[in-house]
C-alpha positions as a Python dict, from the first residue, in 0.01 Angstrom:
ca = {
    (1, 'M'): (0, 0, 0),
    (2, 'V'): (-88, -225, -297),
    (3, 'I'): (-305, -74, -568),
    (4, 'S'): (-462, -272, -850),
    (5, 'N'): (-347, -175, -1198),
    (6, 'S'): (-674, -300, -1348),
    (7, 'P'): (-971, -85, -1242),
    (8, 'V'): (-1304, -266, -1251),
    (9, 'L'): (-1548, -106, -1491),
    (10, 'S'): (-1920, -150, -1456),
    (11, 'P'): (-2157, -37, -1731),
    (12, 'N'): (-2460, 144, -1595),
    (13, 'K'): (-2704, 165, -1885),
    (14, 'Y'): (-3018, 371, -1893),
    (15, 'T'): (-3248, 514, -2151),
    (16, 'G'): (-3384, 867, -2129),
    (17, 'V'): (-3751, 950, -2170),
    (18, 'N'): (-3680, 1030, -2533),
    (19, 'P'): (-3659, 704, -2736),
    (20, 'R'): (-3397, 866, -2959),
    (21, 'L'): (-3154, 891, -2666),
    (22, 'K'): (-2941, 624, -2504),
    (23, 'I'): (-2658, 690, -2258),
    (24, 'D'): (-2405, 434, -2135),
    (25, 'T'): (-2183, 503, -1837),
    (26, 'F'): (-1855, 325, -1771),
    (27, 'R'): (-1700, 419, -1439),
    (28, 'E'): (-1417, 287, -1225),
    (29, 'Q'): (-1564, 124, -915),
    (30, 'C'): (-1253, 121, -698),
    (31, 'P'): (-1160, 473, -577),
    (32, 'L'): (-801, 367, -505),
    (33, 'A'): (-758, 237, -857),
    (34, 'A'): (-924, 551, -991),
    (35, 'G'): (-682, 766, -790),
    (36, 'E'): (-364, 578, -867),
    (37, 'D'): (-260, 849, -1111),
    (38, 'V'): (-318, 1111, -838),
    (39, 'I'): (-90, 925, -598),
    (40, 'Q'): (177, 886, -860),
    (41, 'G'): (157, 1251, -967),
    (42, 'L'): (156, 1411, -622),
    (43, 'T'): (438, 1197, -481),
    (44, 'Q'): (688, 1278, -755),
    (45, 'R'): (893, 1591, -816),
    (46, 'P'): (782, 1807, -978),
    (47, 'K'): (425, 1728, -877),
    (48, 'T'): (169, 1671, -1154),
    (49, 'L'): (-201, 1593, -1196),
    (50, 'P'): (-377, 1452, -1506),
    (51, 'P'): (-599, 1701, -1695),
    (52, 'K'): (-895, 1462, -1675),
    (53, 'Y'): (-953, 1585, -1317),
    (54, 'F'): (-1051, 1927, -1453),
    (55, 'Y'): (-1378, 1789, -1575),
    (56, 'D'): (-1639, 1743, -1310),
    (57, 'D'): (-1966, 1921, -1391),
    (58, 'Q'): (-1837, 2250, -1247),
    (59, 'G'): (-1513, 2222, -1440),
    (60, 'S'): (-1702, 2155, -1763),
    (61, 'L'): (-1917, 2465, -1709),
    (62, 'L'): (-1610, 2676, -1639),
    (63, 'F'): (-1447, 2551, -1958),
    (64, 'E'): (-1756, 2653, -2153),
    (65, 'K'): (-1711, 3004, -2010),
    (66, 'I'): (-1344, 3002, -2110),
    (67, 'C'): (-1447, 2932, -2468),
    (68, 'D'): (-1643, 3259, -2476),
    (69, 'L'): (-1363, 3478, -2337),
    (70, 'P'): (-1223, 3752, -2563),
    (71, 'E'): (-866, 3625, -2507),
    (72, 'Y'): (-953, 3267, -2596),
    (73, 'Y'): (-912, 3275, -2974),
    (74, 'L'): (-929, 2897, -3018),
    (75, 'T'): (-1305, 2842, -3010),
    (76, 'R'): (-1388, 3141, -3228),
    (77, 'T'): (-1123, 3046, -3483),
    (78, 'E'): (-1220, 2680, -3510),
    (79, 'T'): (-1589, 2768, -3517),
    (80, 'K'): (-1531, 2996, -3816),
    (81, 'I'): (-1342, 2718, -3995),
    (82, 'L'): (-1631, 2480, -3935),
    (83, 'Q'): (-1886, 2736, -4051),
    (84, 'N'): (-1691, 2781, -4373),
    (85, 'Y'): (-1618, 2416, -4447),
    (86, 'A'): (-1870, 2189, -4268),
    (87, 'S'): (-2062, 2142, -4591),
    (88, 'E'): (-1744, 2029, -4764),
    (89, 'I'): (-1673, 1783, -4480),
    (90, 'A'): (-2023, 1638, -4513),
    (91, 'H'): (-1984, 1600, -4890),
    (92, 'L'): (-1648, 1424, -4847),
    (93, 'T'): (-1770, 1171, -4589),
    (94, 'G'): (-2127, 1115, -4701),
    (95, 'A'): (-2370, 975, -4445),
    (96, 'C'): (-2181, 884, -4128),
    (97, 'E'): (-2220, 853, -3755),
    (98, 'I'): (-2048, 1143, -3578),
    (99, 'V'): (-1851, 1042, -3270),
    (100, 'E'): (-1715, 1331, -3064),
    (101, 'L'): (-1447, 1294, -2798),
    (102, 'G'): (-1487, 1551, -2521),
    (103, 'S'): (-1826, 1666, -2646),
    (104, 'G'): (-1902, 1915, -2367),
    (105, 'S'): (-2203, 2127, -2468),
    (106, 'S'): (-2172, 2009, -2833),
    (107, 'T'): (-2190, 2370, -2953),
    (108, 'K'): (-1959, 2329, -3254),
    (109, 'T'): (-2114, 1990, -3332),
    (110, 'R'): (-2434, 2170, -3431),
    (111, 'I'): (-2249, 2318, -3728),
    (112, 'L'): (-2165, 1968, -3850),
    (113, 'L'): (-2516, 1837, -3782),
    (114, 'D'): (-2662, 2124, -3983),
    (115, 'A'): (-2436, 2039, -4276),
    (116, 'Y'): (-2535, 1671, -4278),
    (117, 'Q'): (-2901, 1763, -4231),
    (118, 'D'): (-2886, 1998, -4532),
    (119, 'L'): (-2777, 1699, -4742),
    (120, 'D'): (-3068, 1492, -4605),
    (121, 'H'): (-2830, 1248, -4440),
    (122, 'P'): (-2958, 1055, -4135),
    (123, 'L'): (-2829, 1207, -3813),
    (124, 'H'): (-2656, 978, -3561),
    (125, 'Y'): (-2440, 1136, -3292),
    (126, 'L'): (-2227, 962, -3030),
    (127, 'P'): (-2092, 1214, -2776),
    (128, 'I'): (-1824, 1100, -2531),
    (129, 'D'): (-1749, 1302, -2218),
    (130, 'I'): (-1628, 1235, -1865),
    (131, 'S'): (-1894, 1474, -1728),
    (132, 'G'): (-2231, 1301, -1732),
    (133, 'G'): (-2427, 1610, -1633),
    (134, 'I'): (-2324, 1827, -1925),
    (135, 'L'): (-2344, 1535, -2171),
    (136, 'E'): (-2703, 1454, -2077),
    (137, 'Q'): (-2816, 1816, -2077),
    (138, 'S'): (-2660, 1888, -2417),
    (139, 'A'): (-2811, 1566, -2556),
    (140, 'Y'): (-3164, 1670, -2461),
    (141, 'D'): (-3104, 2018, -2603),
    (142, 'L'): (-2991, 1869, -2933),
    (143, 'L'): (-3291, 1636, -2955),
    (144, 'E'): (-3524, 1935, -2926),
    (145, 'N'): (-3355, 2107, -3220),
    (146, 'Y'): (-3301, 1806, -3448),
    (147, 'P'): (-3624, 1600, -3478),
    (148, 'T'): (-3456, 1313, -3668),
    (149, 'L'): (-3140, 1295, -3457),
    (150, 'H'): (-3049, 978, -3265),
    (151, 'I'): (-2796, 1007, -2983),
    (152, 'H'): (-2597, 736, -2808),
    (153, 'G'): (-2386, 906, -2541),
    (154, 'I'): (-2104, 749, -2343),
    (155, 'V'): (-1996, 892, -2007),
    (156, 'S'): (-1638, 776, -1973),
    (157, 'T'): (-1274, 849, -2049),
    (158, 'Y'): (-1174, 846, -2417),
    (159, 'E'): (-974, 524, -2399),
    (160, 'T'): (-1250, 328, -2229),
    (161, 'A'): (-1526, 469, -2451),
    (162, 'L'): (-1340, 388, -2772),
    (163, 'K'): (-1320, 24, -2662),
    (164, 'H'): (-1699, 14, -2618),
    (165, 'L'): (-1801, 148, -2959),
    (166, 'N'): (-2046, -79, -3138),
    (167, 'F'): (-2074, -99, -3515),
    (168, 'S'): (-2199, 221, -3672),
    (169, 'P'): (-2565, 218, -3781),
    (170, 'L'): (-2462, 422, -4088),
    (171, 'P'): (-2230, 334, -4378),
    (172, 'A'): (-1935, 507, -4210),
    (173, 'R'): (-1823, 665, -3885),
    (174, 'M'): (-1634, 988, -3824),
    (175, 'I'): (-1454, 1029, -3493),
    (176, 'G'): (-1411, 1397, -3416),
    (177, 'F'): (-1144, 1530, -3184),
    (178, 'I'): (-1193, 1900, -3238),
    (179, 'G'): (-1088, 2185, -3014),
    (180, 'S'): (-729, 2189, -2894),
    (181, 'T'): (-740, 1894, -2655),
    (182, 'L'): (-475, 1703, -2848),
    (183, 'G'): (-227, 1957, -2711),
    (184, 'N'): (-285, 1822, -2359),
    (185, 'L'): (-105, 1500, -2455),
    (186, 'K'): (270, 1452, -2446),
    (187, 'P'): (427, 1322, -2769),
    (188, 'E'): (435, 961, -2650),
    (189, 'E'): (75, 991, -2524),
    (190, 'C'): (-29, 1132, -2863),
    (191, 'H'): (103, 824, -3038),
    (192, 'V'): (-87, 591, -2804),
    (193, 'F'): (-404, 799, -2846),
    (194, 'F'): (-379, 790, -3225),
    (195, 'S'): (-333, 413, -3207),
    (196, 'H'): (-660, 385, -3011),
    (197, 'I'): (-833, 597, -3275),
    (198, 'V'): (-713, 369, -3555),
    (199, 'E'): (-825, 60, -3362),
    (200, 'A'): (-1174, 210, -3319),
    (201, 'L'): (-1215, 280, -3693),
    (202, 'Q'): (-1314, 46, -3971),
    (203, 'P'): (-1146, 78, -4313),
    (204, 'G'): (-1306, 375, -4489),
    (205, 'D'): (-1404, 550, -4165),
    (206, 'Y'): (-1297, 906, -4090),
    (207, 'F'): (-1110, 1102, -3825),
    (208, 'L'): (-1160, 1480, -3794),
    (209, 'L'): (-881, 1642, -3592),
    (210, 'G'): (-844, 1998, -3467),
    (211, 'V'): (-492, 2130, -3387),
    (212, 'D'): (-374, 2461, -3249),
    (213, 'L'): (-76, 2594, -3446),
    (214, 'H'): (240, 2781, -3349),
    (215, 'K'): (198, 3154, -3291),
    (216, 'S'): (326, 3445, -3081),
    (217, 'P'): (336, 3412, -2699),
    (218, 'S'): (159, 3750, -2686),
    (219, 'I'): (-147, 3574, -2832),
    (220, 'L'): (-105, 3242, -2651),
    (221, 'E'): (-46, 3345, -2290),
    (222, 'P'): (-357, 3564, -2242),
    (223, 'A'): (-569, 3278, -2377),
    (224, 'Y'): (-465, 3072, -2072),
    (225, 'D'): (-451, 3352, -1814),
    (226, 'D'): (-751, 3572, -1887),
    (227, 'S'): (-824, 3907, -1724),
    (228, 'Q'): (-1151, 3784, -1567),
    (229, 'G'): (-984, 3494, -1385),
    (230, 'V'): (-1206, 3225, -1537),
    (231, 'T'): (-910, 3007, -1636),
    (232, 'A'): (-768, 3047, -1286),
    (233, 'A'): (-1100, 2926, -1141),
    (234, 'F'): (-1099, 2634, -1384),
    (235, 'N'): (-747, 2533, -1279),
    (236, 'L'): (-822, 2566, -906),
    (237, 'N'): (-1144, 2369, -946),
    (238, 'M'): (-930, 2061, -1000),
    (239, 'L'): (-840, 2072, -631),
    (240, 'R'): (-1206, 2102, -535),
    (241, 'H'): (-1281, 1802, -755),
    (242, 'L'): (-1008, 1598, -581),
    (243, 'N'): (-1150, 1698, -243),
    (244, 'H'): (-1488, 1562, -350),
    (245, 'L'): (-1355, 1239, -502),
    (246, 'F'): (-1104, 1145, -236),
    (247, 'E'): (-1212, 1324, 85),
    (248, 'G'): (-938, 1581, 52),
    (249, 'N'): (-872, 1905, 236),
    (250, 'F'): (-711, 2122, -31),
    (251, 'N'): (-766, 2487, 63),
    (252, 'L'): (-802, 2665, -269),
    (253, 'Q'): (-699, 2997, -113),
    (254, 'N'): (-356, 2848, -48),
    (255, 'F'): (-288, 2805, -421),
    (256, 'E'): (-275, 3031, -724),
    (257, 'H'): (-300, 2981, -1099),
    (258, 'L'): (17, 3008, -1305),
    (259, 'A'): (34, 2987, -1687),
    (260, 'F'): (316, 3061, -1932),
    (261, 'Y'): (446, 2963, -2277),
    (262, 'N'): (745, 2729, -2284),
    (263, 'Q'): (916, 2834, -2609),
    (264, 'T'): (1159, 2541, -2602),
    (265, 'D'): (887, 2276, -2602),
    (266, 'H'): (631, 2489, -2790),
    (267, 'Q'): (366, 2448, -2523),
    (268, 'I'): (160, 2643, -2276),
    (269, 'E'): (208, 2513, -1921),
    (270, 'M'): (-48, 2553, -1644),
    (271, 'H'): (47, 2506, -1280),
    (272, 'L'): (-103, 2550, -935),
    (273, 'K'): (144, 2727, -709),
    (274, 'S'): (145, 2670, -333),
    (275, 'L'): (142, 3005, -149),
    (276, 'R'): (263, 2856, 179),
    (277, 'S'): (419, 2548, 335),
    (278, 'Q'): (133, 2307, 398),
    (279, 'T'): (22, 1947, 428),
    (280, 'V'): (-279, 1823, 233),
    (281, 'E'): (-457, 1493, 292),
    (282, 'L'): (-663, 1275, 59),
    (283, 'K'): (-820, 1032, 303),
    (284, 'K'): (-961, 783, 51),
    (285, 'L'): (-614, 745, -95),
    (286, 'N'): (-442, 726, 245),
    (287, 'L'): (-219, 1003, 117),
    (288, 'A'): (-58, 1307, 280),
    (289, 'I'): (124, 1555, 56),
    (290, 'E'): (379, 1809, 175),
    (291, 'F'): (409, 2140, -10),
    (292, 'T'): (679, 2401, 29),
    (293, 'T'): (613, 2769, -40),
    (294, 'G'): (630, 2829, -414),
    (295, 'E'): (613, 2460, -507),
    (296, 'T'): (386, 2386, -803),
    (297, 'I'): (157, 2115, -934),
    (298, 'H'): (182, 2087, -1312),
    (299, 'T'): (-182, 2045, -1423),
    (300, 'E'): (-180, 2087, -1799),
    (301, 'I'): (23, 2136, -2111),
    (302, 'S'): (-121, 2271, -2434),
    (303, 'R'): (119, 2190, -2716),
    (304, 'K'): (118, 2386, -3041),
    (305, 'F'): (166, 2194, -3364),
    (306, 'E'): (296, 2201, -3718),
    (307, 'L'): (52, 2061, -3972),
    (308, 'E'): (308, 1867, -4173),
    (309, 'K'): (443, 1681, -3870),
    (310, 'I'): (92, 1581, -3756),
    (311, 'R'): (-2, 1463, -4104),
    (312, 'A'): (316, 1255, -4132),
    (313, 'E'): (261, 1086, -3794),
    (314, 'L'): (-96, 987, -3873),
    (315, 'E'): (-17, 870, -4223),
    (316, 'D'): (238, 631, -4069),
    (317, 'L'): (-56, 473, -3882),
    (318, 'G'): (-259, 417, -4198),
    (319, 'L'): (-469, 736, -4197),
    (320, 'V'): (-483, 922, -4527),
    (321, 'S'): (-511, 1302, -4509),
    (322, 'L'): (-804, 1402, -4732),
    (323, 'K'): (-820, 1777, -4672),
    (324, 'T'): (-681, 2043, -4437),
    (325, 'W'): (-856, 2370, -4356),
    (326, 'T'): (-714, 2670, -4170),
    (327, 'D'): (-819, 3025, -4086),
    (328, 'E'): (-682, 3335, -4257),
    (329, 'N'): (-422, 3385, -3979),
    (330, 'Q'): (-301, 3023, -3987),
    (331, 'W'): (-374, 3001, -3614),
    (332, 'F'): (-572, 2677, -3618),
    (333, 'G'): (-598, 2370, -3838),
    (334, 'L'): (-874, 2117, -3904),
    (335, 'I'): (-772, 1795, -4080),
    (336, 'L'): (-996, 1520, -4220),
    (337, 'Y'): (-839, 1172, -4240),
    (338, 'Q'): (-968, 843, -4370),
    (339, 'L'): (-850, 497, -4264),
    (340, 'K'): (-707, 317, -4562),
    (341, 'M'): (-929, 58, -4727),
    (342, 'V'): (-799, -298, -4708),
}
């Protein structure tokens, strides 16, 4: 079977009823090209799936629930950092367009918008998310609360969206990658991602990065295997999403959620474990996958970082570290960079 390595993208532009809202959608038209990474991941050993398949509308809603769980320290910790230092961020950047990768419900973004609004800066927000439903809903919610806000949303993957950024309507742009999503990328993927960020910035623009820091497994593991089973549902929902996209017959009851901290690689690993020997088909991909009892699909890593190493890597790419903020426990870090002026 021959699969194209160049998926065809077709922009589907529409404007909401609010003149302050515009949403562009860039989707892959060919399902085989879109599922090439699924074929590659499920036909290798050990089996893997890309984390992007977590995020259909249901997956996005489940992740929002995860963020509110008592075990999930990440959102609370980063939110507190933003509450303490958003005003300082706004003073450092001045008026700028806020671009957010993986915007979701844009809950933490409100803290930044409030800070820029308090300084009487014009508000321009460009959310990027693979889930169009949650992006559109959060956009309309924001417009109701911020009368001067203009939103240009992009429904797409990060890489594609960054290539479609127009010039900022404000003097500068700040790309925000907050949360702990950077940890989902392997070291070599991180370097490629950072390169895309630099390419999307103009000299003098900013990059706001959130990173989860090293800490005890007794804190980390419950955050990814909560007592209510929400993270398990989020992980299993990936299989439901694949069923929908590619006419699959994954039986979610035949798999279970598995999460643990790999102390050698300093990363949480999430897997889906097959509870029986079984064959699963994805008809649109002309693919049949054999599973043995106990075999796993590796669905996600969440790497934990050291601030100095991250700063050094980004400075090698021309980004200057302006300020770093952490919480009192040193559990999470927020770093503001600026692309060097020519």
